[in-house]
LUMNU-131328 format. One line per 8 residues: their letters; for each residue z, y, x of N, C-alpha, C, O, CB. Coordinates in Angstrom, 3 decimals. Glycine has a CB too. Example, Ala and Ser with C-alpha at 12.3 -4.5 7.8 and 13.67 -1.06 7.14 Angstrom:
% LUMNU-131328
as> 7.800/-5.690/13.190/7.800/-4.500/12.300/7.800/-3.300/13.200/8.465/-3.319/14.236/9.046/-4.473/11.308 | 7.080/-2.250/12.850/7.140/-1.060/13.670/7.870/0.030/12.900/8.039/1.138/13.409/5.725/-0.598/14.084
% end
This chain:
% LUMNU-131328
mtrtikig> 0.168/-0.668/0.475/-0.041/-0.218/-0.461/0.326/0.897/0.195/1.492/0.973/0.582/0.422/-0.684/-1.580 | -1.194/2.680/0.611/-0.951/3.321/2.083/0.740/3.838/1.150/1.493/3.772/0.178/-2.519/4.988/2.864 | 0.418/4.318/2.413/1.518/6.439/2.009/1.399/7.385/0.271/2.234/7.624/-0.602/0.283/8.275/3.473 | -0.233/7.726/0.443/-0.285/8.200/-0.662/0.397/7.683/-2.106/1.147/8.295/-2.868/-1.416/8.266/-0.683 | -0.185/6.231/-2.197/0.486/5.645/-3.611/2.070/5.479/-3.322/2.712/6.174/-4.110/-0.227/3.984/-4.096 | 2.659/4.956/-2.669/4.108/4.745/-2.421/4.072/6.057/-2.700/4.800/5.940/-3.686/4.795/4.146/-1.026 | 3.749/7.673/-2.657/4.810/8.579/-2.193/4.314/8.717/-4.193/5.310/8.834/-4.906/4.589/10.121/-0.500 | 3.056/8.704/-4.895/2.774/8.546/-6.309/3.223/8.012/-6.991/3.590/8.695/-7.947/1.994/8.263/-6.615
llfsilvc> 3.462/6.909/-7.063/4.627/5.960/-7.165/6.468/6.426/-7.127/7.320/6.359/-8.013/4.300/5.034/-5.910 | 6.541/6.866/-5.777/8.456/7.093/-6.222/8.644/8.120/-6.855/9.753/8.457/-7.269/9.624/7.325/-5.012 | 7.216/8.996/-7.082/7.490/10.519/-7.648/7.219/10.004/-9.370/8.029/10.053/-10.296/6.093/12.028/-6.881 | 6.231/9.663/-9.378/6.261/8.752/-10.897/7.762/8.196/-11.208/8.414/8.959/-11.920/5.141/7.212/-10.804 | 8.281/7.263/-10.889/9.163/6.578/-10.725/10.694/7.796/-11.376/11.520/7.746/-12.286/8.979/6.013/-9.043 | 10.371/8.693/-10.326/11.082/10.022/-10.770/11.706/10.879/-11.325/12.842/11.310/-11.517/10.941/10.382/-10.850 | 9.739/11.157/-11.736/9.771/11.585/-12.636/10.490/11.106/-14.387/11.211/11.941/-14.933/8.713/11.742/-12.389 | 10.222/9.837/-15.068/10.352/9.266/-15.454/12.527/9.261/-15.819/13.421/9.231/-16.665/9.370/8.483/-14.753
vvgfiafs> 12.137/9.323/-14.202/14.344/8.665/-14.390/14.442/10.203/-15.358/14.870/10.510/-16.471/16.085/8.695/-11.956 | 14.001/10.674/-14.593/14.847/12.904/-15.016/14.298/12.496/-16.169/15.135/11.878/-16.828/14.025/15.096/-14.122 | 13.072/12.585/-16.792/12.499/12.249/-18.247/13.531/12.223/-19.405/14.045/12.961/-20.246/11.820/10.810/-18.237 | 13.535/10.677/-18.866/14.981/9.573/-19.736/15.950/10.976/-19.745/15.636/11.967/-20.405/15.995/7.704/-18.419 | 16.797/10.923/-19.167/17.731/11.871/-18.325/18.292/12.899/-19.243/19.459/12.936/-19.632/16.946/12.629/-17.100 | 16.990/14.034/-19.660/17.014/14.646/-20.074/16.552/14.384/-21.448/16.723/15.365/-22.172/16.725/15.264/-19.405 | 16.144/13.608/-21.896/15.934/13.457/-23.246/17.240/12.639/-23.964/17.376/12.651/-25.187/14.527/12.699/-23.409 | 17.994/12.070/-23.246/19.741/11.807/-23.277/20.581/12.692/-23.536/21.403/13.132/-24.340/20.335/11.428/-22.126
sstpyanq> 20.170/12.780/-22.735/20.999/14.939/-22.906/21.061/15.878/-23.920/21.872/16.724/-24.298/20.253/16.141/-22.080 | 19.386/15.270/-24.426/19.217/16.591/-25.816/19.533/16.091/-26.971/19.504/16.788/-27.986/17.656/17.241/-26.177 | 20.008/14.346/-26.987/20.086/14.057/-27.973/21.618/14.258/-28.089/22.382/14.719/-27.241/19.436/12.909/-28.203 | 21.947/13.712/-29.596/23.345/14.564/-30.531/24.103/12.815/-30.489/23.489/11.864/-30.973/22.798/15.548/-32.885 | 25.005/12.714/-30.063/25.895/11.723/-29.337/26.396/10.731/-30.729/26.821/9.626/-30.392/27.353/12.629/-28.397 | 26.390/10.980/-32.082/25.713/10.207/-32.526/24.991/9.222/-32.824/25.294/8.089/-33.199/25.598/10.371/-32.555 | 23.362/10.037/-32.513/21.853/8.824/-32.542/22.149/7.875/-30.865/21.398/6.976/-30.484/19.635/10.118/-32.421 | 23.338/8.335/-30.118/24.026/7.487/-29.148/24.898/5.764/-29.199/25.009/4.603/-28.803/24.945/8.449/-28.830
dirsylsh> 25.266/6.753/-29.953/26.395/6.086/-30.502/26.417/4.394/-30.433/25.944/3.958/-31.483/26.457/6.569/-31.954 | 26.871/3.193/-29.409/26.129/1.680/-29.129/27.875/1.134/-30.303/27.851/0.017/-30.820/25.888/0.893/-26.558 | 28.879/1.863/-30.484/30.249/0.999/-30.648/29.818/0.349/-32.223/30.793/-0.048/-32.860/31.990/2.158/-30.626 | 28.645/0.221/-32.816/28.134/-0.959/-33.888/27.686/-1.903/-33.498/27.871/-3.051/-33.902/27.228/-0.722/-34.735 | 26.978/-1.500/-32.583/26.490/-2.766/-31.699/27.408/-3.349/-31.116/27.102/-4.524/-30.916/25.586/-2.531/-30.669 | 28.363/-3.096/-30.758/29.461/-3.442/-29.389/30.448/-4.366/-30.729/31.093/-5.415/-30.726/30.560/-1.494/-28.279 | 30.185/-3.507/-31.585/31.691/-4.353/-32.231/31.016/-6.052/-33.139/31.726/-6.782/-33.831/32.719/-2.863/-33.930 | 29.761/-6.239/-32.884/29.734/-7.812/-33.831/29.629/-8.629/-31.993/29.285/-9.796/-31.802/27.639/-8.177/-35.445
lplswleq> 29.846/-8.085/-31.387/30.156/-9.297/-30.202/31.919/-9.631/-30.187/32.848/-9.040/-30.737/29.599/-8.590/-28.353 | 31.872/-11.117/-29.100/33.142/-11.163/-29.256/34.495/-10.476/-27.931/34.993/-11.158/-27.036/33.158/-12.664/-29.516 | 34.851/-8.716/-28.272/35.582/-8.298/-27.675/36.662/-8.401/-27.117/36.985/-8.093/-25.970/35.586/-7.866/-27.945 | 37.518/-9.059/-28.334/38.934/-8.710/-28.381/39.960/-9.570/-27.649/41.181/-9.723/-27.634/39.309/-8.680/-29.722 | 38.665/-10.150/-26.936/39.930/-10.907/-25.461/39.955/-9.914/-24.484/40.899/-9.893/-23.696/39.350/-12.573/-24.408 | 38.608/-8.665/-24.378/39.824/-7.883/-23.389/40.978/-7.353/-23.825/41.865/-7.960/-23.224/39.388/-6.751/-22.741 | 41.425/-6.603/-24.498/42.991/-6.915/-25.347/43.890/-7.995/-24.269/44.547/-7.627/-23.296/42.664/-7.936/-27.233 | 43.711/-9.369/-24.737/44.746/-9.674/-23.662/44.541/-9.980/-21.542/45.102/-10.733/-20.746/45.259/-11.089/-24.419
trlanysf> 43.612/-9.077/-21.440/43.392/-9.126/-19.923/44.507/-8.254/-19.904/45.294/-7.946/-20.800/41.893/-8.637/-19.152 | 44.388/-7.725/-18.070/45.624/-6.319/-17.354/44.231/-5.242/-17.729/44.271/-4.184/-17.101/46.322/-6.412/-14.827 | 43.162/-5.394/-18.571/42.683/-3.854/-18.539/43.704/-3.017/-19.295/44.048/-1.851/-19.098/41.164/-3.624/-19.261 | 44.246/-4.202/-20.529/45.196/-3.492/-21.940/46.261/-2.822/-21.256/47.107/-2.179/-21.877/45.994/-4.705/-23.180 | 46.266/-2.942/-19.979/48.050/-1.795/-19.157/47.818/-1.189/-18.266/48.665/-0.846/-17.442/49.494/-2.509/-18.386 | 46.752/-0.943/-18.222/45.920/0.329/-17.754/44.817/1.858/-18.332/43.657/1.938/-18.736/45.199/-0.355/-17.101 | 45.843/2.801/-18.108/44.727/4.238/-18.737/44.910/5.681/-18.030/45.963/6.097/-17.546/45.116/4.666/-20.568 | 43.772/6.306/-18.066/43.872/6.781/-16.730/43.345/8.436/-17.991/43.322/8.316/-19.216/42.578/5.821/-15.047
fygnqqig> 43.068/9.516/-17.395/42.649/10.521/-18.636/40.956/10.919/-17.536/40.945/11.230/-16.345/44.259/12.370/-19.040 | 39.881/10.776/-18.353/38.988/11.429/-17.942/38.193/12.546/-18.910/37.571/12.186/-19.909/38.275/10.502/-17.465 | 38.295/14.010/-18.470/37.605/14.762/-19.571/39.059/15.566/-19.663/39.783/16.051/-18.793/36.902/13.784/-21.106 | 39.178/15.472/-21.394/40.985/15.518/-22.126/40.936/14.625/-22.989/41.446/14.793/-24.096/41.634/16.955/-23.016 | 40.312/13.505/-22.643/40.348/12.285/-22.837/41.455/11.187/-22.404/41.428/10.439/-21.427/39.339/12.052/-22.417 | 42.394/11.304/-23.373/43.326/9.313/-22.941/42.188/8.025/-22.611/41.267/8.104/-23.424/44.412/8.414/-24.893 | 42.035/7.059/-21.803/40.510/6.739/-21.535/41.784/5.363/-21.478/42.586/5.555/-20.565/39.161/7.551/-19.952 | 42.101/3.848/-22.436/42.412/2.534/-22.539/42.692/2.395/-23.237/43.202/3.081/-24.122/42.965/1.973/-22.031
laymsves> 42.349/0.961/-23.051/42.944/0.356/-24.746/43.583/0.128/-25.307/43.435/-0.787/-26.118/42.910/-0.301/-25.259 | 44.698/0.853/-25.196/46.129/1.274/-25.669/45.272/2.744/-26.972/45.173/2.931/-28.185/47.491/2.040/-23.796 | 45.055/3.101/-26.289/44.499/5.036/-26.677/43.324/5.024/-27.664/42.896/6.019/-28.248/43.702/6.086/-25.036 | 42.695/3.333/-27.815/40.913/2.868/-28.396/40.712/2.204/-28.283/41.163/1.541/-27.349/39.754/3.149/-28.153 | 39.263/1.465/-29.698/39.367/0.703/-29.206/38.546/-0.295/-28.573/37.776/0.403/-27.914/39.875/0.536/-29.695 | 38.302/-1.226/-28.410/37.499/-1.747/-27.433/35.654/-1.828/-27.684/34.736/-2.018/-26.886/38.163/-3.167/-27.265 | 35.675/-1.656/-28.745/34.675/-1.387/-28.497/33.827/0.391/-27.898/32.633/0.608/-27.694/34.402/-1.969/-29.584 | 34.977/1.326/-27.775/35.104/2.770/-27.532/35.260/2.309/-25.658/34.295/2.518/-24.922/36.735/3.723/-28.573
flefflrk> 36.438/1.755/-25.157/36.576/1.271/-24.264/35.028/1.270/-23.322/34.565/2.041/-22.482/37.225/0.116/-24.704 | 34.521/-0.067/-23.978/33.053/-0.501/-23.595/32.313/0.216/-23.073/32.015/0.437/-21.899/32.328/-0.853/-24.461 | 31.967/0.643/-24.144/31.552/2.382/-24.250/31.645/3.312/-23.634/30.742/4.098/-23.920/31.948/3.011/-24.961 | 32.233/3.637/-22.961/32.857/4.946/-21.747/32.465/4.389/-20.331/32.012/5.070/-19.412/34.897/5.200/-21.726 | 32.643/3.428/-20.314/32.551/2.527/-18.907/31.140/2.442/-19.117/30.477/3.139/-18.349/33.443/0.894/-18.731 | 30.035/1.261/-20.592/28.704/1.568/-20.260/28.549/2.579/-19.791/28.544/2.613/-18.560/27.921/1.530/-21.082 | 28.366/3.778/-20.508/27.809/5.272/-20.162/27.805/5.711/-19.614/26.900/6.531/-19.461/27.882/6.060/-20.401 | 29.127/5.552/-18.536/29.606/6.853/-17.391/28.780/5.284/-15.599/28.410/5.469/-14.439/32.731/7.391/-17.521
aahffafl> 28.929/3.898/-16.590/27.659/3.561/-15.740/26.574/3.325/-16.188/26.191/2.155/-16.191/27.730/2.628/-15.053 | 25.941/4.115/-16.582/24.533/5.048/-16.714/24.349/5.883/-16.152/23.418/5.899/-15.347/24.202/5.602/-17.678 | 25.365/7.195/-16.387/25.073/8.406/-15.755/25.468/7.732/-14.212/24.878/8.430/-13.387/26.032/9.866/-16.395 | 25.986/7.000/-13.740/26.447/6.608/-11.969/25.260/6.275/-11.994/24.648/7.080/-11.292/27.698/5.346/-11.310 | 24.271/5.179/-12.614/23.187/4.354/-11.775/21.779/5.435/-11.858/20.853/5.861/-11.167/22.845/2.562/-12.612 | 22.262/5.502/-12.977/20.237/6.449/-13.779/20.442/7.943/-12.163/19.421/8.631/-12.139/20.565/7.989/-16.983 | 21.432/8.356/-11.115/21.557/9.369/-10.412/21.789/8.830/-9.132/22.110/9.685/-8.307/22.480/10.237/-10.882 | 21.737/7.888/-8.790/21.773/6.942/-7.408/20.211/6.719/-7.189/19.496/6.987/-6.223/22.698/5.262/-7.606
ligalvcr> 19.877/6.025/-8.654/18.357/6.144/-8.736/17.609/7.321/-8.050/17.061/7.332/-6.948/18.002/6.218/-10.144 | 17.749/8.548/-9.200/17.453/9.903/-8.632/17.310/10.130/-7.351/16.253/10.301/-6.745/18.298/10.724/-8.928 | 18.950/10.132/-6.723/19.383/10.902/-5.367/18.496/9.746/-3.549/18.290/9.975/-2.357/21.836/10.805/-5.474 | 18.246/8.271/-4.811/17.885/7.832/-3.264/16.099/7.115/-3.564/15.603/6.226/-2.871/19.369/6.297/-2.530 | 15.345/7.869/-4.877/14.235/8.771/-5.155/14.078/10.191/-4.543/13.091/10.401/-3.837/14.242/8.938/-6.479 | 14.989/11.184/-4.766/14.386/12.469/-3.976/13.993/12.321/-2.770/12.954/12.537/-2.147/15.226/13.522/-3.834 | 15.649/11.660/-2.415/15.872/11.364/-0.216/14.466/10.829/0.334/14.036/11.480/1.286/17.350/9.613/0.424 | 13.456/9.465/-0.215/12.783/8.666/0.484/11.726/9.519/0.344/11.034/9.830/1.313/12.690/7.265/0.130
liaykikl> 11.383/10.231/-1.559/10.106/11.421/-1.620/9.950/12.469/0.141/9.005/12.624/0.914/10.723/12.847/-3.278 | 11.316/12.948/0.147/11.700/13.795/0.473/11.661/13.366/2.378/11.592/14.311/3.164/12.962/14.075/-0.449 | 11.686/12.620/2.657/11.721/11.604/4.364/10.572/11.345/4.614/10.176/10.600/5.511/12.473/10.019/4.512 | 9.969/11.905/3.883/8.342/11.450/4.266/7.625/12.549/4.607/6.502/12.519/5.110/7.471/10.759/3.069 | 8.473/13.859/4.249/7.847/15.102/5.069/8.911/15.512/6.029/8.626/16.185/7.020/7.416/16.446/4.094 | 10.336/15.062/5.725/11.179/16.000/6.947/12.011/14.790/7.859/11.840/13.576/7.976/12.568/17.331/6.100 | 12.876/15.643/8.368/14.013/14.405/9.016/14.749/14.016/8.270/15.371/14.719/7.474/14.946/14.684/10.060 | 14.827/12.762/8.384/15.897/11.940/7.928/17.317/12.564/6.906/17.618/12.559/5.713/16.393/11.397/9.291
rmamivaa> 17.951/13.102/8.289/19.050/13.695/7.801/19.459/14.896/6.474/20.347/14.982/5.626/19.336/14.117/8.868 | 17.783/16.025/7.029/18.261/17.202/6.206/17.349/16.241/5.143/17.555/16.777/4.054/17.836/19.123/6.670 | 16.910/15.682/5.034/15.679/14.913/3.796/18.097/14.542/2.999/18.475/15.290/2.097/13.761/12.359/4.875 | 18.651/13.956/3.300/19.896/13.556/2.540/20.478/14.705/2.262/21.231/15.013/1.339/20.863/12.652/3.227 | 19.965/15.444/3.342/21.161/17.092/2.886/20.554/17.344/0.875/21.117/17.360/-0.219/20.303/19.455/4.472 | 18.674/17.543/1.570/18.801/18.836/0.680/18.579/17.975/-0.884/18.571/18.454/-2.018/17.369/20.267/1.125 | 18.376/16.253/-0.350/18.734/15.061/-1.680/20.337/15.811/-2.441/20.327/16.108/-3.636/19.181/12.895/-0.754 | 21.240/15.972/-1.829/22.507/15.914/-2.645/22.298/17.037/-2.407/22.368/16.832/-1.196/23.866/15.199/-2.414
gfvfiyav> 21.981/18.685/-2.492/21.785/19.482/-3.425/21.380/19.141/-4.607/21.961/18.879/-5.661/21.158/20.203/-3.089 | 19.925/19.200/-4.164/18.960/18.712/-6.062/19.974/17.939/-6.621/20.317/18.109/-7.791/17.168/17.418/-6.115 | 20.593/16.930/-5.743/21.179/15.793/-6.624/22.793/16.970/-7.502/23.093/17.236/-8.666/21.827/13.982/-5.179 | 23.153/17.184/-6.679/24.011/18.375/-8.133/23.555/19.228/-8.563/24.130/19.642/-9.569/25.169/19.191/-7.983 | 22.416/19.931/-8.154/21.630/21.137/-8.978/21.473/20.293/-10.251/21.915/20.702/-11.325/19.967/21.771/-8.261 | 21.111/19.616/-10.182/20.403/18.130/-11.444/21.815/17.476/-12.423/21.562/16.874/-13.467/19.603/16.198/-10.139 | 22.990/17.629/-12.053/24.039/17.186/-12.543/24.572/18.592/-13.433/24.826/18.601/-14.638/24.977/16.567/-11.343 | 24.643/19.497/-12.701/25.041/20.773/-13.259/24.301/20.826/-14.407/24.807/20.549/-15.494/24.831/21.977/-12.394
vdeyrqsl> 22.924/21.217/-14.259/21.660/21.801/-15.554/22.128/20.375/-16.201/22.709/20.664/-17.247/19.393/22.075/-15.049 | 22.121/19.070/-16.035/21.909/17.889/-17.325/23.804/18.139/-18.039/24.172/17.468/-19.003/21.444/15.571/-16.399 | 24.729/19.146/-17.371/25.464/19.294/-18.690/25.353/20.634/-19.113/25.485/20.983/-20.286/26.934/18.920/-18.627 | 25.091/21.454/-18.085/24.510/22.558/-19.823/23.690/22.547/-20.541/23.402/23.390/-21.391/24.151/23.779/-19.891 | 23.076/21.334/-20.229/22.165/21.133/-21.031/22.995/20.638/-22.457/23.109/21.146/-23.572/21.136/20.142/-20.356 | 23.488/19.431/-21.852/24.479/18.899/-22.510/25.272/19.951/-23.537/25.681/19.505/-24.609/25.334/18.316/-21.477 | 25.491/21.406/-23.180/26.655/22.269/-23.851/25.021/22.655/-24.759/25.333/23.621/-25.455/27.893/23.806/-22.657 | 24.551/22.557/-24.845/23.243/23.024/-25.965/23.065/22.207/-26.773/22.172/22.240/-27.620/21.842/23.232/-25.494
tpgrtplv> 24.103/21.127/-26.595/23.779/19.928/-27.485/24.391/19.878/-28.923/25.497/20.411/-29.017/24.243/18.684/-26.776 | 23.957/19.427/-29.858/25.304/18.932/-30.839/26.509/18.082/-30.552/26.007/17.189/-29.868/24.849/18.196/-31.873 | 27.725/17.822/-30.647/28.499/16.799/-30.435/27.862/15.902/-29.767/27.464/14.795/-30.130/28.997/16.322/-31.460 | 27.731/16.763/-28.135/27.712/16.375/-26.513/29.507/17.324/-26.070/30.077/18.270/-26.613/25.732/17.342/-25.436 | 29.640/16.995/-25.612/30.580/17.443/-24.102/30.085/17.338/-23.361/29.518/16.298/-23.025/31.668/16.911/-23.573 | 30.084/19.125/-22.366/30.152/18.983/-20.376/31.273/19.035/-20.073/32.169/19.673/-20.627/29.499/20.162/-19.314 | 31.341/18.226/-18.970/32.648/18.163/-18.088/32.129/17.906/-16.819/31.097/17.383/-16.398/33.756/17.034/-18.488 | 33.413/18.561/-16.176/32.858/18.487/-14.915/33.122/17.407/-14.242/32.629/17.175/-13.138/33.165/19.441/-14.202
edivldsl> 33.875/16.695/-14.807/34.121/14.965/-14.658/33.028/14.036/-14.204/32.904/13.253/-13.262/34.475/14.325/-16.053 | 32.066/14.519/-15.513/30.361/14.102/-15.574/30.012/14.669/-13.882/29.754/13.685/-13.190/29.191/15.252/-17.171 | 29.965/15.594/-13.315/29.071/16.237/-12.850/29.825/15.570/-11.218/29.183/15.532/-10.169/28.946/18.018/-13.403 | 30.303/15.417/-11.264/31.270/15.132/-10.103/30.540/13.272/-9.921/30.090/12.836/-8.862/33.442/15.380/-10.712 | 30.603/12.578/-11.075/30.298/11.187/-11.487/29.135/10.763/-11.069/29.105/9.858/-10.235/30.314/10.978/-12.814 | 28.122/11.249/-11.493/26.923/12.450/-11.233/26.361/12.251/-9.649/25.468/11.643/-9.060/27.684/14.260/-11.409 | 27.666/13.320/-9.307/27.164/13.733/-7.624/27.278/12.420/-6.627/26.421/12.228/-5.765/28.344/15.081/-6.851 | 28.202/11.692/-6.778/28.625/10.634/-6.620/27.500/8.950/-6.257/27.467/8.106/-5.361/29.406/10.751/-7.835
ggltgivl> 26.914/9.146/-7.264/26.031/7.876/-7.819/24.887/8.975/-7.071/24.558/8.823/-5.894/25.949/7.316/-9.952 | 24.462/9.848/-7.744/23.458/10.259/-6.059/23.696/10.408/-4.933/22.762/10.216/-4.155/22.882/11.306/-5.855 | 24.827/10.747/-4.460/25.168/10.501/-3.159/24.908/8.308/-2.580/24.492/7.909/-1.491/27.083/11.235/-3.206 | 25.159/7.805/-3.276/25.478/6.335/-3.100/24.118/6.533/-2.680/24.064/6.889/-1.503/26.015/5.175/-4.354 | 22.840/6.406/-3.325/21.149/6.266/-3.771/21.606/6.802/-2.088/22.088/6.123/-1.182/19.944/7.437/-5.424 | 21.263/8.185/-2.106/21.096/9.000/-0.718/21.763/8.047/0.694/21.018/7.982/1.671/22.083/10.655/-0.918 | 23.234/7.280/0.791/23.342/6.564/1.862/22.677/5.401/1.587/22.236/4.820/2.579/24.604/6.389/2.268 | 22.403/4.698/0.098/21.767/3.437/0.600/19.969/3.387/0.899/19.310/2.538/1.499/22.173/2.332/-0.579
iafwilhr> 19.613/4.433/0.335/18.232/4.425/0.989/17.953/5.119/2.333/16.897/4.925/2.935/17.328/5.019/0.075 | 18.922/5.932/2.790/19.454/6.207/4.072/18.978/4.899/5.182/18.090/4.648/5.996/21.169/6.372/3.871 | 20.751/4.019/4.350/21.264/2.731/5.446/18.846/1.451/5.265/18.441/0.497/5.928/23.814/1.200/3.970 | 18.466/1.881/4.647/16.828/1.474/4.084/16.205/1.662/5.752/15.819/1.128/6.792/15.899/2.938/2.536 | 16.533/3.100/4.861/14.896/3.472/6.193/15.330/3.713/7.410/14.451/4.111/8.175/13.809/5.051/5.968 | 16.628/3.584/7.952/16.652/3.070/9.219/17.029/1.357/9.801/16.804/0.471/10.625/17.554/3.974/9.712 | 17.540/1.659/8.978/16.871/-0.803/8.317/15.441/-0.669/9.221/15.191/-1.219/10.293/16.019/-1.372/5.349 | 14.612/0.220/8.453/13.059/-0.943/8.298/12.421/0.209/9.657/11.311/0.090/10.174/11.704/-0.939/6.001
rfiqvkrv> 13.326/1.149/9.971/12.862/2.276/11.527/13.178/0.859/12.562/12.327/0.348/13.291/14.394/4.249/12.028 | 14.281/0.497/12.449/14.940/-0.410/13.183/13.878/-2.018/13.401/13.834/-2.957/14.196/16.460/-0.595/12.302 | 13.353/-1.695/12.501/13.161/-3.247/12.259/11.027/-3.057/12.954/10.164/-3.928/13.068/13.604/-3.852/9.794 | 10.992/-1.984/13.155/9.671/-1.322/13.353/9.255/-1.821/14.751/8.379/-2.517/15.265/9.742/0.352/13.254 | 10.751/-0.831/15.227/10.897/-0.590/17.170/11.567/-1.557/17.584/11.725/-1.304/18.779/11.771/0.792/17.873 | 12.274/-2.910/17.268/12.099/-4.354/17.517/10.526/-5.051/17.198/10.182/-6.040/17.845/13.220/-5.058/16.578 | 9.696/-4.505/16.244/8.308/-5.380/16.518/7.950/-5.199/17.423/7.607/-6.127/18.156/7.224/-5.299/15.855 | 7.824/-3.319/17.962/7.340/-2.698/18.668/7.273/-3.540/20.140/6.222/-3.741/20.749/7.981/-1.503/18.535
eaqtaetr> 8.836/-4.063/20.656/9.553/-4.285/21.552/8.891/-5.462/21.897/7.822/-5.308/22.486/10.888/-4.266/21.296 | 9.199/-6.396/21.714/8.289/-7.715/21.548/7.181/-8.017/21.486/6.769/-9.145/21.756/8.390/-8.227/20.796 | 6.283/-6.791/21.013/4.469/-7.246/21.082/4.883/-5.564/22.274/4.423/-4.492/21.880/2.832/-7.137/18.810 | 5.326/-5.579/22.977/4.921/-4.834/24.233/5.708/-5.510/24.775/6.161/-4.570/25.427/4.996/-3.341/24.470 | 6.663/-6.851/25.302/6.946/-7.481/25.714/5.963/-8.701/26.423/5.772/-8.933/27.617/7.671/-7.533/25.003 | 5.508/-9.274/25.403/4.425/-10.045/25.073/3.191/-9.856/25.634/2.687/-10.859/26.141/4.262/-9.994/23.908 | 2.277/-8.345/25.696/1.648/-8.019/26.141/1.889/-7.528/28.440/1.344/-7.406/29.537/1.468/-7.194/24.925 | 2.988/-7.478/27.734/3.907/-7.427/29.931/3.737/-8.967/30.392/3.458/-9.374/31.520/6.508/-7.030/30.110
mqrnqkkk> 3.916/-9.517/29.530/3.969/-11.153/29.586/2.447/-11.513/29.636/2.176/-12.509/30.307/4.787/-11.938/28.128 | 1.796/-11.100/29.253/0.562/-12.047/29.103/-0.616/-10.663/30.001/-1.823/-10.635/29.764/0.123/-12.584/26.886 | 0.109/-9.599/31.045/-0.315/-9.337/31.916/-0.370/-9.607/33.311/-1.089/-9.373/34.282/-0.176/-8.724/31.731 | 0.714/-10.211/33.006/1.662/-10.836/34.775/1.615/-11.890/34.197/2.528/-12.614/34.595/3.522/-10.349/35.494 | 1.192/-12.212/33.676/0.044/-14.153/33.588/-1.377/-14.119/34.911/-1.480/-14.602/36.039/-1.335/-14.316/31.194 | -2.382/-13.196/33.937/-3.333/-12.680/34.180/-3.130/-12.803/35.879/-3.679/-13.654/36.579/-3.454/-11.349/33.408 | -2.177/-11.710/36.369/-2.530/-11.202/38.128/-1.608/-12.498/38.795/-1.334/-12.388/39.990/-1.705/-9.130/38.761 | -1.131/-13.695/38.078/-0.435/-15.247/38.909/-1.395/-15.554/38.295/-1.150/-16.755/38.179/1.182/-16.178/38.720
qa> -2.492/-15.384/37.704/-4.061/-16.372/37.731/-4.728/-16.099/38.199/-5.664/-16.876/38.009/-4.865/-16.664/36.859 | -5.021/-15.233/38.948/-6.250/-13.891/39.612/-5.729/-14.220/40.992/-6.172/-13.629/41.976/-6.023/-11.761/39.071
% end
């Protein structure tokens, strides 16, 4: 696959993910509520696990099985996981795309800035949508997801470069050995 095709493909995926997040942020919560679907699943066993003993505050809401239904509890974690992984993907894609043009370290910084700004814009857009609440905690969660994606793609890029260097070194060593053998034969 050529570099241009890779860039086009990565950019298309990025546009789709950003578009999906923009669409989701502009959709009222009532249209996204999945608790009724979760109520059809056998989830009551969660109340007998150690999870029932834990709770924490997120925004101004106490999160825990003692304070909410199992469906609400599970939906909370599904929504936050979706936030985290969507921004992980955005961070990875933006970093990879920028790293095609500039040094990796600078690409990581630019991608982190992009992720943070997009997380802020996303929460602002939610503030304009009925039934949605913008939270600083979501900006932090989104940014952490993006940073995770940036670090993962940076390791992947460095790993690929390391493999390429080793491959070139092996080819160079093999070529040297062949030249030395020809000299000995001559």
